[in-house]
TORVORO-263618 format. One record per residue (C-alpha): residue number from 1; residue in three letters; x, y, z. Coordinates in steps of 0.05 Angstrom, whole numbers, plus 5000, padded with zeros to 4 digits. Each point is the difference from the previous one (the first is absolute). Layout:
BEGIN
{pt NUM 'ALA' {X Y Z}},
...
end
This chain:
BEGIN
{pt 1 'UNK' {1840 3740 3993}},
{pt 2 'UNK' {4981 4945 4950}},
{pt 3 'UNK' {5022 5042 4943}},
{pt 4 'UNK' {5070 5008 5032}},
{pt 5 'UNK' {5007 4927 5010}},
{pt 6 'UNK' {4979 4986 4932}},
{pt 7 'UNK' {5050 5050 4973}},
{pt 8 'UNK' {5057 4969 5042}},
{pt 9 'UNK' {4983 4932 4973}},
{pt 10 'UNK' {5000 5028 4930}},
{pt 11 'UNK' {5068 5032 5014}},
{pt 12 'UNK' {5030 4934 5022}},
{pt 13 'UNK' {4971 4956 4947}},
{pt 14 'UNK' {5018 5042 4939}},
{pt 15 'UNK' {5076 4995 5011}},
{pt 16 'UNK' {4994 4926 5015}},
{pt 17 'UNK' {4967 4990 4933}},
{pt 18 'UNK' {5056 5036 4964}},
{pt 19 'UNK' {5053 4960 5038}},
{pt 20 'UNK' {4966 4934 4981}},
{pt 21 'UNK' {4996 5020 4927}},
{pt 22 'UNK' {5073 5020 5000}},
{pt 23 'UNK' {5022 4934 5034}},
{pt 24 'UNK' {4959 4962 4949}},
{pt 25 'UNK' {5030 5037 4942}},
{pt 26 'UNK' {5070 4985 5027}},
{pt 27 'UNK' {4983 4929 5013}},
{pt 28 'UNK' {4979 4991 4926}},
{pt 29 'UNK' {5060 5015 4963}},
{pt 30 'UNK' {4990 4986 4924}},
{pt 31 'UNK' {5058 5000 4950}},
{pt 32 'UNK' {5004 5061 4955}},
{pt 33 'UNK' {4987 4991 4927}},
{pt 34 'UNK' {5058 5000 4951}},
{pt 35 'UNK' {4965 4994 4935}},
{pt 36 'UNK' {4944 4958 4970}},
{pt 37 'UNK' {5038 4936 5020}},
{pt 38 'UNK' {5020 4998 5070}},
{pt 39 'UNK' {5038 4936 5011}},
{pt 40 'UNK' {5013 5001 5077}},
{pt 41 'UNK' {5008 4925 5000}},
{pt 42 'UNK' {5052 4997 4946}},
{pt 43 'UNK' {4963 4948 4954}},
{pt 44 'UNK' {5017 5039 4934}},
{pt 45 'UNK' {5067 5014 4966}},
{pt 46 'UNK' {5014 5073 4984}},
{pt 47 'UNK' {4986 4985 4926}},
{pt 48 'UNK' {4933 4969 5018}},
{pt 49 'UNK' {4982 5062 5042}},
{pt 50 'UNK' {5019 5045 4942}},
{pt 51 'UNK' {4955 4959 4951}},
{pt 52 'UNK' {4939 5004 5046}},
{pt 53 'UNK' {5011 5072 5015}},
{pt 54 'UNK' {5001 5013 4924}},
{pt 55 'UNK' {4937 4961 4988}},
{pt 56 'UNK' {4963 5033 5056}},
{pt 57 'UNK' {5025 5070 4980}},
{pt 58 'UNK' {4977 4991 4929}},
{pt 59 'UNK' {4932 4975 5023}},
{pt 60 'UNK' {4991 5058 5044}},
{pt 61 'UNK' {5021 5050 4943}},
{pt 62 'UNK' {4950 4967 4956}},
{pt 63 'UNK' {4941 4995 5049}},
{pt 64 'UNK' {5013 5041 5060}},
{pt 65 'UNK' {4988 4941 5046}},
{pt 66 'UNK' {5055 4987 5052}},
{pt 67 'UNK' {5024 4933 5023}},
{pt 68 'UNK' {5050 4983 5057}},
{pt 69 'UNK' {5031 4933 5008}},
{pt 70 'UNK' {5027 4988 5075}},
{pt 71 'UNK' {5040 4943 5027}},
{pt 72 'UNK' {5007 4993 5075}},
{pt 73 'UNK' {5028 4951 5048}},
{pt 74 'UNK' {4960 5017 5059}},
{pt 75 'UNK' {4937 5040 5022}},
{pt 76 'UNK' {5026 5032 5061}},
{pt 77 'UNK' {4952 5002 5060}},
{pt 78 'UNK' {4942 4979 4957}},
{pt 79 'UNK' {4970 4932 5008}},
{pt 80 'UNK' {4960 5006 4935}},
{pt 81 'UNK' {5033 4999 4932}},
{pt 82 'UNK' {4940 5030 4964}},
{pt 83 'UNK' {4991 5056 5050}},
{pt 84 'UNK' {5075 5017 4995}},
{pt 85 'UNK' {4995 5003 4924}},
{pt 86 'UNK' {4940 5045 5003}},
{pt 87 'UNK' {5032 5049 5048}},
{pt 88 'UNK' {5063 4999 4960}},
{pt 89 'UNK' {4962 5016 4936}},
{pt 90 'UNK' {4962 5053 5034}},
{pt 91 'UNK' {5062 5032 5033}},
{pt 92 'UNK' {5038 5000 4932}},
{pt 93 'UNK' {4940 5030 4965}},
{pt 94 'UNK' {5005 4960 4935}},
{pt 95 'UNK' {4959 5029 4943}},
{pt 96 'UNK' {4974 5071 4986}},
{pt 97 'UNK' {4959 5025 5059}},
{pt 98 'UNK' {4945 5028 4956}},
{pt 99 'UNK' {4994 4935 4961}},
{pt 100 'UNK' {5018 4951 5054}},
{pt 101 'UNK' {5032 4958 4943}},
{pt 102 'UNK' {5055 4962 5038}},
{pt 103 'UNK' {5016 4929 5004}},
{pt 104 'UNK' {5050 4970 5048}},
{pt 105 'UNK' {5030 4929 4995}},
{pt 106 'UNK' {5032 4981 5066}},
{pt 107 'UNK' {5032 4930 5011}},
{pt 108 'UNK' {5049 4965 5045}},
{pt 109 'UNK' {5042 4942 4983}},
{pt 110 'UNK' {5017 4990 5074}},
{pt 111 'UNK' {4928 5003 5023}},
{pt 112 'UNK' {4973 4965 4938}},
{pt 113 'UNK' {4945 5053 4993}},
{pt 114 'UNK' {4973 5043 4941}},
{pt 115 'UNK' {4949 5052 4997}},
{pt 116 'UNK' {4974 5048 4947}},
{pt 117 'UNK' {4967 5066 5024}},
{pt 118 'UNK' {4962 5044 4954}},
{pt 119 'UNK' {4974 5073 5008}},
{pt 120 'UNK' {4928 5011 4994}},
{pt 121 'UNK' {5006 5029 4931}},
{pt 122 'UNK' {5041 4938 4977}},
{pt 123 'UNK' {4946 4952 5028}},
{pt 124 'UNK' {4953 5026 4945}},
{pt 125 'UNK' {5044 4962 4950}},
{pt 126 'UNK' {5042 4951 5041}},
{pt 127 'UNK' {4958 4958 5044}},
{pt 128 'UNK' {5021 4959 5061}},
{pt 129 'UNK' {4983 4939 4961}},
{pt 130 'UNK' {5047 5020 4943}},
{pt 131 'UNK' {5056 5013 5054}},
{pt 132 'UNK' {4988 4934 5030}},
{pt 133 'UNK' {5006 4967 4930}},
{pt 134 'UNK' {5067 5037 4989}},
{pt 135 'UNK' {5025 4974 5067}},
{pt 136 'UNK' {4977 4929 4989}},
{pt 137 'UNK' {5016 4993 4928}},
{pt 138 'UNK' {5064 5039 4990}},
{pt 139 'UNK' {5033 5020 5066}},
{pt 140 'UNK' {4994 4937 5041}},
{pt 141 'UNK' {5022 4949 4947}},
{pt 142 'UNK' {5061 5039 4984}},
{pt 143 'UNK' {5015 5017 5071}},
{pt 144 'UNK' {4997 4926 5018}},
{pt 145 'UNK' {5056 4989 4951}},
{pt 146 'UNK' {5041 5059 5023}},
{pt 147 'UNK' {4983 5041 4939}},
{pt 148 'UNK' {4981 5066 5036}},
{pt 149 'UNK' {5019 5046 4939}},
{pt 150 'UNK' {4964 4956 4951}},
{pt 151 'UNK' {4937 4996 5041}},
{pt 152 'UNK' {5000 5074 5013}},
{pt 153 'UNK' {5013 5019 4927}},
{pt 154 'UNK' {4947 4953 4973}},
{pt 155 'UNK' {4948 5025 5047}},
{pt 156 'UNK' {5016 5072 4987}},
{pt 157 'UNK' {4994 4990 4924}},
{pt 158 'UNK' {4931 4969 5009}},
{pt 159 'UNK' {4980 5055 5048}},
{pt 160 'UNK' {5019 5053 4949}},
{pt 161 'UNK' {4959 4969 4946}},
{pt 162 'UNK' {4938 4997 5045}},
{pt 163 'UNK' {5010 5071 5028}},
{pt 164 'UNK' {5012 5042 4938}},
end
């Protein structure tokens, strides 16, 4: 009798788990990547996107390391920008799976937030401290002046030198 009750409970709970997971997946709708530079907020010109794309492509061809630059104007149902960027990076799978060598720069002009996420393989070379220095020394000062392209390009060039 107890085993029948346990079995019935099991049959009821398993479908509920799948429904909850499906609802959560539908709730969290991330944009789809369009390239290395994903300007969903419209802060770059077409020419600037092309220049950044070329820089990142050349770097990946030289090193195998992958970088994504993403601009967003909202974080959907999330309340934490850092968690949103981590989940977005994970969902997109930036970097080679066997090397975990991805790096994702996500910023929002609207939300006035920026975050750099690194894969585990990337962390061996690019530390959190280094990322914070890039943010504080290159991104933020340029962003304050409305120079989103200049801040991004300068930080990328410094990152490339450190990550070769």
